[in-house]
N, C-alpha and C positions, 0 to 999 in steps of 0.2 A: 403684572404690577412691578413697579420698581419699590426696592426696600425703604422705609423710614427711616433717613439719617438720625443718628444718635447725638442729642444734644448735651448729655451729660458727661460726655468724654472729651476733654480738649487736647493738643498736642502741645508740648511744653516750648519755653521760649525760652531761649539760652543766649546770655551776653556773650560773644566771643571775642570781645576787644583785647581781653589779656592775651590772646594766643599771637597778636601783633608785637609781644615786647613786655607783657607784663611780667613780675617776677614770679620764680618757678611754683609758688604755692597757689597763685591765681592762676597760672596754666593747668596746674593739676587739679583744681576745684572745678574748671571749665571741662577737663578731660572726665571728669566724674559725671556731671552732666549728659557728656555726649554718650559717654557708656549707658547711664540707664536709660535715655531715649532710644538710643539703638537695640537694647536690647528688648524695651517695651514695645515700639513701633515702627522704628525706623525712621521715624519722620520727626523734626524738630524746625521751630521759628530760630533765626538766628537775627539779633539785633549787634551793633558795633560792627559792622562786616565791612565798612569803609566804601560803601557804594552809595556816594551823595544822592540826597533827593534831588538835583538839579540836572545828574546825569540819568535817571529814572525817568525824570519829568520830560526831558529832550527826546529820550528814547521813545516814550509813549506817543509823544506829539508827531515826533518823524514817521513812526511805523503808522500811524494812521493815516498819515498824508500818503502814504505808500497804497495800503490797500483802498483808499477811496479811489485810484487812478482807475480808469476803464481797464478792462480785462486785456485788452491788445496791448495797453503798456506795461503791465505787469507779465506778460509772457513773453516780451524782452527780454525778461531774466529767466528764463524756463530752466529747470534744471538740466532736463536734456543738454543744455550748452555749456552747463559745467564739466561737462566729461567725467573724468575719473576722480574729480578732485569732488564733486559729489555737494554741488552748492548751487543754491538760487531757489527759485520760486517754484510752488505746487499748488494748484487751484484747488476748491474745495472738494474734497472726496477724494483728493490725489494721493492719499496717504491711506496706510491698512495697517493700522497699529496692529489689532486684533483680529486680523483676516475678514474685517470689514471695512467699507470706508469710513473713514471718520469725517464727522462733520466741522473741519475747520479746513482753511486753507494755510500757507506757510511760507516762511523763507529759511533756507539752510545756509549758516556761515560756518567758518573754522579758521584756526591758525594761517594766517597771511603769508603764504610761502612762494617765492619766486621761482621761475622756470628752471634757475640753475642749481636750486636746492637740489642735493644728493638723491633724494627719496622723489622728488617730484621728477627730476630728470630720467631715473629707474622707473617710472610709473606707475609709484605705488598709488592704490585708491584711496579715496577721503585726504590726499594732500594736495595741495596748489592754492591758487590765487581765488579769491570770493570774488561773485559776480555783484557789481555795485549797480543799483540802479540809477540810470542817468535821469529819467525822471522825475526821482527823489534824491538828489544830489546829497541832500543834508543828511542821510539815513546813514552814511559811512561813518563820520566822525561821531555819531551818537552811539551805533554798535561797538564802534572800536572802544570808545570811552568804557560802557559797559562791560565789555569782554575782559578787557585789562583790568578793571577793578574787581570783578566778581573774580577773575582766575586768580588774582592775588588772596581774595577770601578764600578760595581752594586750597590754595597752598597751605596758609593758616590752618583750615579746618583739620586737614590731612596731618597736620602736626599733633593737634590734638587728639585727632583719631589714633594716632600711635601712642601718645600717653595713654590714652583709654584703655589699650591692649596691651599696658606694661612693656614697651616697647621704647627705644630710643627714640627722640622727637623727629629727628630726621629720618626714620626706617625709610618711610614710605617715597620719601626723594631720592634715598639712593638706590632704591631698586625698582619703583615705577613710575614717579612722577617727576623728574630732573627733565624730562622733555614730554610732558603729558598732551595726550589727545584732548583738544578743545574744540567740542564741538557747538554751535550756539544755535536758537530756534527762536525764531518769532512768529507765535500762531496768533490765527487770527478766527474767531468763534463767531459765526453770525446769529444775530437774533432768532429764536423759533417761536412759532406760537404756541399758548398753552397746550393745545388739543395734539402737537406734535409730539410733546416731552412724555409721553407713553410709550414712545415706540423705541426698538432697539435702533433704528436709525439716527435717534435723537443724540445720541453720546457724540460730543465732541471729540473725546477719546474713550476707548474701549477700555477694559481691565487690561492692565499690563504692570510690569515693574523693568525699571531702566538697566540699563546693561553695566555699567562701568564702575565706578567708585563713587561719585558724590554727585547728585544734581542740586546746584542752586537756581531757585527760582522766583522771580519777581512777579505780580500779578497786578494787574489794573485794579480798582475798585470794586469791579463785579463778582470776582471769586465764581466757582465751580468746582474746584476741584475736590476730591472726595477720596478719603483713605481707607483700607480696608485693615482695621485692628484685629487683634486674635479674637473680641468679642462681636463687632459689629463693623459696620461701615460709617464715617464720622466725616463732616464736613471741615476741610481745613480753606478757612475764608482769608482774603486778605486782611494783614494785621498792619497799623502804619508803622514804617521804620523798620519792617522785619522782611528778610528773606525766607523763603520755604527752603530747609533742605532735607534732602532725602539718598538713604546708602543705594547703591547699584548690586547687581549679579556678582560682580565680581569681588565685593567687597566681602559677599557673603560667603563666595567662593574661598577665599583667601583665610577667611575663619572659620571655615569650616562648619557653617551654619550657625557659629555663634550669634553673629549679627546676620539679619535675615532681611533680605532686599523684598520690599512691601508693595504690593498690588495697591494701584492707583487708578483714576478713571476722571474723566471731566465731564460734566452736564453744566451747559450755559443754562439758567434758568432767570436769567436777569431781565429778558426780554429785551434787551439792548446789545450791540455788540460788544464782544469780551476779545481782550489781549492778555497773552503772558509770553514770559521771556526765561525760557529754561536754558542755563547753562550747565554742561555734563563735563565735569572733570574727572577724565578717565587716564587709564594707564596709557606708557607709552604704547605705540602701534606694536613694536616688534617684544614687547617685555613678555616674556614666559610666565604663566600664572601660574603659582606654586602656592601650597598651604603656609600659613606664616611661620617662623622658626620656634622651635621647643620652648624659648623662654617668653614667647606671650603668655599673657593671662587669659586664658580662657578656658570656659568650664566644657565640660563635657556635655555634647548635643544629643546623643543617643541618635536612634532613627529619626526622631522627629516625626511630623507630620508630613504629607506629602506636600510639595508646591503647588498651588492652585493651577499651575500649568502642566503638572506631572513632570517636569524637567528634573534633572539630577545634575546640580552644578558641579557636584563632587568629582561626577563621572568625566569630566569635560577635562581636555589635556591641550596645550597649544599655548599661542600667544593670544594677546587680547585682540589685536586686529584680525584672527581666525574668528573668535568668538563675535566682533561686532559685524564683521563681514556676511557672516552665517545670518546674522538677523535683519540687518539693513535690506538684504535681497529679497526678504520676506515683505517689509515693508513697503517696497517699491519694486514687485516684481518685474516688471516691462523694463524699467530702467538698471535694475541690476542686470540682466540679462544682454544688454546692451554697453557697459560700460566696467562691469565688476568682472 
């Protein structure tokens, strides 16, 4: 049986607009709210993020047109054709987030890099050009507009995150995000019959945490996101004008567990198809992941409770790219063996 979600707990809503240029006191006020949210659950909503409703509406409309195409047309953009750039379409059940096929299909995008870019020319994985669907040409403009606005919001949020940790506002940009790893996904969750929602195979995405620094998520009106708080699982339904933000494993790693990456999952109980649009704002692929400097304002985390997956993030050493490749090769094991 699935757990009954709590209706008593709600995620905070933070107006991040001052982080784009408000006065110092206003920015510090936002940082305090971010700090509280990161310590409490690692999830919060943001308003004032700068992603217009027109951009979101066009992204949803273009995405629905793509996923309504015949499977043959969608397969023209199959991820296997994206090579080491790791871009393109995967069909229903093609991703194994928690070791079991997810009940979703999706499109993968990232920063658009030309063949002559040094990292592309050197054959770095997860770097290169996107696969833009010829059968849905309007999708490119919608995706690029959303990615640009959400990336700008990610930079602003990381300035607030630095302040929340007692660091200079540009700390993360100087050390990790001057050239961030930007990965963007469009996920399509099919409608499920009510009788199917009690089976393990009904999960659109099973329990997991994200890999990097921040995730910024736009949802359509149907919802389905669930977040594991210290007390219970709670729903994170779409709220008009907001994006959902959550912290990932590398922010957990950098803060020594002071900010914890939070397990979450998706179950589409709406009775109709659902779309979601997560953008992952992550460290430079080549950045070495080290603890924050001594001047950071973080408390003693002590031994803490074991992570949901038993992993020890503090034992990890290496670059963000090392961590990311180890994760994605498990999500797409067949593809990983071919291109990574």
